[in-house]
Backbone bond lengths (Angstrom), bond angles and torsions (degrees), N, CA, C in turn:
res aa  C-N    CA-C-N  psi(-1)  N-CA   C-N-CA  omega(-1)  CA-C   N-CA-C  phi
1 E - - - 1.465 - - 1.551 107.12 -
2 Y 1.300 113.17 154.56 1.390 122.55 177.03 1.514 112.59 -146.62
3 G 1.288 119.29 175.99 1.446 121.08 175.01 1.553 111.13 107.56
4 V 1.277 113.25 -170.74 1.428 122.16 -177.46 1.492 107.70 -122.69
5 T 1.375 117.27 136.00 1.417 118.77 179.06 1.516 108.16 -133.87
6 S 1.346 118.46 163.90 1.453 121.63 179.21 1.506 107.38 -95.95
7 K 1.363 113.60 143.25 1.485 119.47 173.92 1.480 110.16 -127.83
8 L 1.257 117.66 149.20 1.497 124.39 178.90 1.518 107.19 -119.31
9 Y 1.353 110.81 146.14 1.460 117.65 -179.77 1.486 106.26 -127.45
10 V 1.369 119.33 155.80 1.466 123.45 174.69 1.493 108.89 -138.74
11 S 1.330 116.02 146.86 1.445 123.08 176.75 1.554 106.87 -124.47
12 L 1.333 116.28 135.59 1.410 119.74 -179.96 1.517 111.53 -114.27
13 D 1.368 114.25 10.62 1.490 118.46 -178.19 1.521 109.68 -129.37
14 G 1.274 121.25 28.82 1.397 121.10 177.63 1.500 116.66 81.07
15 G 1.358 114.84 15.61 1.494 120.69 177.07 1.544 113.32 99.16
16 W 1.265 120.12 4.66 1.454 120.35 177.84 1.504 111.17 -73.05
17 T 1.334 117.29 -38.79 1.518 120.96 175.37 1.500 108.36 -129.81
18 W 1.352 114.10 154.78 1.466 120.06 -178.88 1.489 108.79 -132.00
19 Q 1.347 118.66 149.02 1.425 123.34 171.31 1.500 110.75 -129.56
20 T 1.320 115.93 146.19 1.431 122.75 175.20 1.582 110.26 -73.36
21 V 1.296 115.12 137.79 1.415 122.56 -178.47 1.530 109.81 -110.63
22 T 1.286 119.61 136.77 1.456 124.76 -176.60 1.540 106.48 -83.93
23 I 1.302 114.84 133.95 1.456 121.18 179.99 1.560 104.62 -109.15
24 P 1.312 119.79 135.04 1.462 121.68 179.03 1.531 110.92 -61.40
25 E 1.260 116.30 151.70 1.520 121.72 174.39 1.504 111.33 50.97
26 T 1.299 117.20 56.85 1.490 121.28 172.28 1.506 110.65 -54.39
27 A 1.295 113.39 123.42 1.506 117.28 178.70 1.524 112.55 -61.35
28 R 1.296 117.23 130.49 1.478 123.28 -175.60 1.553 108.86 -71.30
29 F 1.332 120.76 -40.35 1.413 121.04 -168.68 1.539 111.26 -112.08
30 G 1.331 117.40 22.70 1.421 121.63 172.12 1.486 116.61 104.64
31 T 1.269 117.80 159.47 1.445 124.89 175.82 1.483 112.16 -137.53
32 V 1.321 117.86 156.89 1.415 122.37 -179.32 1.527 110.13 -138.51
33 D 1.327 117.95 168.16 1.407 125.35 170.41 1.572 114.08 55.14
34 P 1.365 116.20 54.12 1.488 120.21 179.10 1.480 110.57 -67.43
35 Q 1.348 117.68 141.42 1.428 121.64 175.07 1.518 109.43 -136.24
36 I 1.326 116.65 141.84 1.496 122.53 177.34 1.583 106.29 -122.72
37 A 1.287 115.65 140.85 1.477 121.45 173.06 1.508 107.66 -143.56
38 F 1.357 117.29 161.06 1.447 121.13 176.70 1.518 108.14 -126.68
39 G 1.319 115.62 137.40 1.457 121.99 177.39 1.532 108.79 -82.00
40 A 1.403 113.12 167.35 1.468 118.53 178.26 1.553 114.67 -58.55
41 D 1.410 114.93 -29.25 1.412 118.01 -179.07 1.577 111.71 -87.73
42 G 1.335 118.93 5.33 1.501 123.72 176.99 1.511 112.29 93.18
43 T 1.319 118.10 -0.25 1.474 119.08 177.68 1.529 105.99 -66.62
44 A 1.348 114.18 138.37 1.459 122.07 176.50 1.539 107.48 -96.00
45 Y 1.345 115.83 142.42 1.478 120.05 176.70 1.501 106.70 -129.08
46 F 1.355 114.73 136.82 1.472 122.14 179.59 1.494 105.78 -130.93
47 M 1.403 116.04 131.90 1.361 123.62 176.20 1.493 111.67 -132.38
48 R 1.366 115.56 144.74 1.431 120.63 -177.57 1.604 108.37 -144.83
49 Q 1.320 111.39 158.76 1.442 115.47 174.55 1.532 107.48 -101.78
50 G 1.327 118.59 132.80 1.423 123.39 174.80 1.557 105.43 -134.38
51 R 1.307 111.95 -112.99 1.461 117.66 167.03 1.477 106.58 -96.30
52 G 1.362 114.57 77.69 1.484 122.99 -169.75 1.508 111.36 97.68
53 Q 1.274 117.69 176.42 1.474 120.92 179.19 1.517 109.10 -82.06
54 Q 1.328 114.93 141.21 1.487 121.84 175.25 1.568 105.18 -126.56
55 A 1.380 114.49 134.73 1.453 118.25 176.88 1.549 109.15 -127.23
56 F 1.290 115.04 148.37 1.421 121.73 -177.14 1.554 109.18 -141.64
57 C 1.344 118.50 151.80 1.514 118.07 177.67 1.522 108.92 -135.45
58 S 1.294 114.62 157.75 1.457 123.66 179.75 1.537 112.12 -139.26
59 S 1.260 118.78 125.11 1.455 121.02 -178.68 1.555 111.34 -108.69
60 D 1.374 116.26 8.99 1.459 118.68 -179.14 1.578 110.84 -122.44
61 G 1.342 113.26 39.18 1.516 119.06 176.69 1.452 115.37 73.13
62 G 1.343 118.59 18.45 1.443 123.55 174.71 1.499 114.62 95.47
63 L 1.373 119.65 5.99 1.460 123.56 177.15 1.542 112.07 -67.31
64 T 1.305 114.97 -42.70 1.463 120.00 -176.76 1.500 107.85 -132.69
65 W 1.354 115.11 148.03 1.525 121.56 -177.91 1.456 107.80 -129.31
66 E 1.328 115.24 148.71 1.480 121.52 174.38 1.453 108.86 -134.25
67 K 1.307 120.23 157.68 1.472 124.96 -178.74 1.532 108.66 -67.19
68 A 1.309 115.90 137.90 1.434 123.07 -178.31 1.573 108.46 -118.17
69 E 1.259 118.50 144.43 1.489 123.65 176.16 1.487 109.11 -75.74
70 I 1.289 115.94 141.16 1.475 123.55 176.03 1.553 106.97 -102.28
71 S 1.351 112.81 120.94 1.447 118.47 176.45 1.517 109.26 -99.14
72 P 1.316 117.88 138.14 1.483 118.54 174.83 1.513 109.48 -70.74
73 V 1.308 117.59 148.54 1.408 124.01 -177.41 1.495 109.25 -95.67
């Protein structure tokens, strides 16, 4: 395997330790331009460019992620 991919990390102890979090549908040939945002309700959103745009959301502080739909603005 080769290429560049995005990785997410989460800390449950204020940043003393970190763990890698699995993202669904890891891009096989790389991803670029990762973006993170948080909604008013605390939901985390992660978007990346791969073969098209991919978006994911987490409602448990970043421990688990699921694919999110992208709506045109």
